[in-house]
N, C-alpha and C positions, 0 to 999 in steps of 0.2 A: 696319707698317714701323717698325723700331727706329731711333732716332736715334743710338744708340751702345751700346757694351758697357762696363760698369764693370769695370775690371781686378780680378781676384781671384788672389791668389797660391796656386798649387798647388790648383786647383779640383777636381781628381779624386784628390787624395791620393797622387799618384805619387812624391812626394819625401818622404824619401829612398827611393831605389829599393831594394827588398828582393829577396832570392833565396830559392827553396825550400830546405829544406822549410818548409811553413807549418803553422798560421798563425804569422806573425811580427808581433808587436805593436810599435808605435813611435809616437813623437810626430811628427805631420806638419809638414813645413816650412811656415812662414807662419801656422800656426794656434796658438792658445793653448788648452791643455787645463786646465779647472778641475774638480777633483774627483779621482776615481780615475785612476791613471796611464794614459798613452797615449791615442790617439784615432783611430788608423788601423791597418790590418792588411793582410797579404797573405792572402787567403782560401785555405783548404785546398782541394785538388782536390775537385770534386763539390758545393761549396757552391752555386754557380750555374753554368749552362752558359757564361755570359759576364757581364761587367759593362757598364753603360752606356758607360763609357769607361775605357780602360786596364786594369790588372791589380790595382790596389789600391783599397781603399775606406776611408771614415771610419766610425766607429762610436761609439755611446754606450751605456754600461752604467749610466747615471745621472749621468755627468759632462757638462760643457758643452764643446763644441769650437767656438771662436769666432775671428773675424778682424775686426779694425778695418781698414776699407778706406782707401785713400789719397784717396777721393772724398768730398767734403762734399755734403750734401743741397742741391739746387738748387730755386729756386721754379718753380712751374707745370710740373712734370715728373712724368711717370708712370714708376714703377719696377716692373719685373716680375721677381720672384725665382723661379727654377726650381731644384728640387733633386730628384734621383732618390732614392727611399727603398725599403728592403726590410728583411728580417730573416733571420737564419740559422735553418736547420732544427733546429739543436742547442740552441736557447735556450728551448724549451717554448712556442713560438708567441707569445711576448711581442712586442708591437709598439705602442709608444705614444710616438712622437717629438713633439717640439715644435720647430718651425723658425721663426725670427724674423729680420726685418730691423729694425734699430734705427736711429733718428735720435738719436745720442748714447746716452742711457740709456733712451729712450722707444721701445717697440715700435711700429712702423708697419705691419708685416705679421706676422701670427701664423697659422701653419698647424698644425693637429692633426687627429686622426681625428674630433673632435667639433666643432671650430671652425676653419674653416667646414664640417666634415664631409667631409674629403677621403678618397678611396678607399684601401683597404688592399690590401696585396699578397695574391695568391691562391696557396695552396699547390698545387703540382703533384705528384701522388702519385708514389711511386717507380716507376721503369721497369725495375727489376732492378738498378739501381746506387744512385742517390740521388734522393730527392725534393728539391724546392727551392721557394722563394718567388719570385714574379715581382718585377720592379722597377717602381715606379710613379712617374711624374713629377708632383710636387706643384708647382703654380704659383699664386703670389699676386701681387696688384697693389696699388699705392698711388699716389695723385696728390697732390702737395704743393700748397699754396696759394701766393698771391702773396708771402707773407712767411714766411721760414724763419730759423732760428737759425744756420745754417751749420755745424752739428756734423758730424763724420765719420760715415759709415754703417758699420754693423757687422752681420755675419751670425753668428747663433747657432744651433748644432745641438745638441739635447739629447734626453734620453729619461728616463722615470721608472724604468726598470728595464732589465735585459739582454734583448735587444740590438736596438737599431735601427741600421740601416746607411745610409750616405749616399754619393752619388757625383755627379759632374758638376754642380757648383754653378755657376749662371750668374745674372748680374744685368744686365738690359737697361734702357735709358732711352728714353723717347719724350716728345714734347710734343704738346699738343692742336693739331690742324691746322685753321685756319679754312676751308680748302678742303673738308674733310670735312663741317663743319657746313653749308656752302653747298650741297653735294650732297644732304645729307639734307633741307634746306629745300626745294630744288628738287623733290625727289621727292615730298614732301608736297603742295606746290603743284600738281604734276601730277595727283596723286590727286584733289584737290579740284576741279580744272578738269574732269577726266574725269567725275566724278560729276555736275557741273552740266550737262554736255552730254548725259549719259545720261538726264536727267529729261525 
């Protein structure tokens, strides 16, 4: 159960709203693009049957698309970052994104295809019109200690080459619940007691 949702500006890259024909490339509202220009687009028809959310998506062709959040890191808090990822069929099957949650300048969650080995999109063969890659939800977690520096959190979306795509970026918070530990402890005690009586 989440204790809260960390606000993210334009989490699905719907702003500024674009109109066909596509693809239309643009700098997404609330995000900073470092490297080659633009960081979001209106996908052309047939790229995907649908997006995880909305009609537009973020992308990286080697640049970094990042956002410094208005929330500072808090002590004893579990952060869960969720980002939907895919790649376009027209980019030569390249897919090598790096997704990070940073505490100031320090990465505290890093998600790639090799660390921690998250799943890759699957290519769905053409059905007479267009083939496409599926969208995959990458989820990473981090729990802060009792002492933190109070730096703002930052989300960074990047890739080593063309083209990785991003959508529906979410960050949730939770706190360790003593009641949960009590339930686990009670369950273990019950198992021990049951084994004693079974002898």
